[in-house]
PLY file of the C-alpha trace (Angstrom):
ply
format ascii 1.0
element vertex 103
property float x
property float y
property float z
element edge 102
property int vertex1
property int vertex2
end_header
3.19 -21.89 -5.39
2.18 -18.60 -6.79
0.82 -15.82 -4.47
-0.52 -13.13 -6.35
-1.51 -9.90 -4.31
-3.08 -6.84 -5.50
-2.21 -4.12 -3.04
-3.29 -0.65 -2.46
-2.10 1.35 0.55
-1.94 5.10 1.34
-2.48 7.64 4.15
-6.06 9.18 4.48
-4.87 12.26 6.30
-2.71 13.89 3.70
-5.11 15.65 1.36
-6.13 14.75 -2.03
-2.82 13.76 -3.59
-0.99 11.10 -1.86
1.56 9.98 -4.54
4.52 11.15 -2.46
3.58 8.53 0.10
2.56 5.81 -2.37
5.79 6.20 -4.41
7.66 5.31 -1.07
5.68 2.21 -0.89
6.09 1.49 -4.70
9.82 2.02 -4.45
10.16 -0.21 -1.59
8.34 -3.07 -3.63
10.45 -2.20 -6.74
13.62 -2.63 -4.66
12.40 -5.84 -2.94
13.24 -8.10 -5.79
9.62 -9.47 -6.18
8.00 -9.52 -9.68
5.45 -6.56 -9.53
3.35 -4.39 -11.90
2.14 -1.06 -10.99
-1.62 -0.08 -12.07
-3.69 3.01 -11.63
-5.32 1.43 -8.44
-2.77 -0.32 -6.80
0.38 -2.63 -7.19
0.22 -6.32 -8.09
3.03 -8.50 -6.83
3.65 -12.21 -7.14
5.72 -14.11 -4.60
6.35 -17.92 -4.08
5.02 -18.05 -0.44
2.23 -16.31 1.58
4.76 -15.42 4.34
6.90 -13.56 1.79
3.82 -11.78 0.47
2.45 -10.76 3.69
5.81 -9.59 5.03
6.11 -7.29 2.12
2.70 -5.99 3.09
3.88 -5.48 6.56
6.96 -3.70 5.30
4.93 -1.27 3.30
2.81 -0.42 6.26
5.86 0.08 8.41
7.04 2.68 5.84
3.69 4.63 6.15
3.12 4.15 9.73
5.40 6.90 11.08
4.13 9.40 8.55
0.27 9.16 9.07
-2.24 8.59 11.62
-4.55 6.73 9.48
-3.59 4.26 6.66
-6.01 2.60 4.32
-5.12 -0.62 2.68
-6.92 -3.15 0.42
-5.47 -6.56 -0.47
-6.60 -9.22 -2.92
-4.94 -12.40 -2.68
-4.94 -15.51 -5.19
-2.76 -18.41 -4.19
-2.50 -21.21 -6.79
-0.16 -24.23 -6.41
2.01 -25.44 -9.30
2.03 -22.02 -11.07
4.29 -19.36 -11.67
4.75 -16.08 -13.46
1.10 -15.52 -13.43
1.43 -11.75 -13.55
2.20 -12.35 -17.28
0.63 -15.54 -17.96
-2.79 -14.53 -16.79
-2.90 -11.43 -19.06
-1.34 -13.57 -21.84
-4.33 -16.03 -21.61
-6.90 -13.22 -22.05
-5.05 -11.85 -25.01
-4.89 -15.36 -26.69
-8.83 -15.07 -26.56
-9.41 -11.46 -27.53
-6.22 -9.83 -28.77
-3.94 -7.22 -27.35
-5.09 -5.27 -24.28
-3.84 -2.11 -22.67
-1.20 -2.73 -20.24
0 1
1 2
2 3
3 4
4 5
5 6
6 7
7 8
8 9
9 10
10 11
11 12
12 13
13 14
14 15
15 16
16 17
17 18
18 19
19 20
20 21
21 22
22 23
23 24
24 25
25 26
26 27
27 28
28 29
29 30
30 31
31 32
32 33
33 34
34 35
35 36
36 37
37 38
38 39
39 40
40 41
41 42
42 43
43 44
44 45
45 46
46 47
47 48
48 49
49 50
50 51
51 52
52 53
53 54
54 55
55 56
56 57
57 58
58 59
59 60
60 61
61 62
62 63
63 64
64 65
65 66
66 67
67 68
68 69
69 70
70 71
71 72
72 73
73 74
74 75
75 76
76 77
77 78
78 79
79 80
80 81
81 82
82 83
83 84
84 85
85 86
86 87
87 88
88 89
89 90
90 91
91 92
92 93
93 94
94 95
95 96
96 97
97 98
98 99
99 100
100 101
101 102
């Protein structure tokens, strides 16, 4: 099973720049051992189970919860049986059709 999640999570009560808070979340994802890619609007992760993916989302929330009175989060999920390494293969599939893309 491949569970792809695109996650954006940040406090809304810390002003215009929240990178110091987002970096805590991204660092946790980085150190979690899951395959991930940071992008300008969030972080994409790939796990083998939904439970693992949702646990990581909860862990990210737990990092921000003591630091903020309001946390915003968006999550997109794509679960597919019989697949793996889709963070790479989905991009490769597009590049095979149109050539190299910015990553």
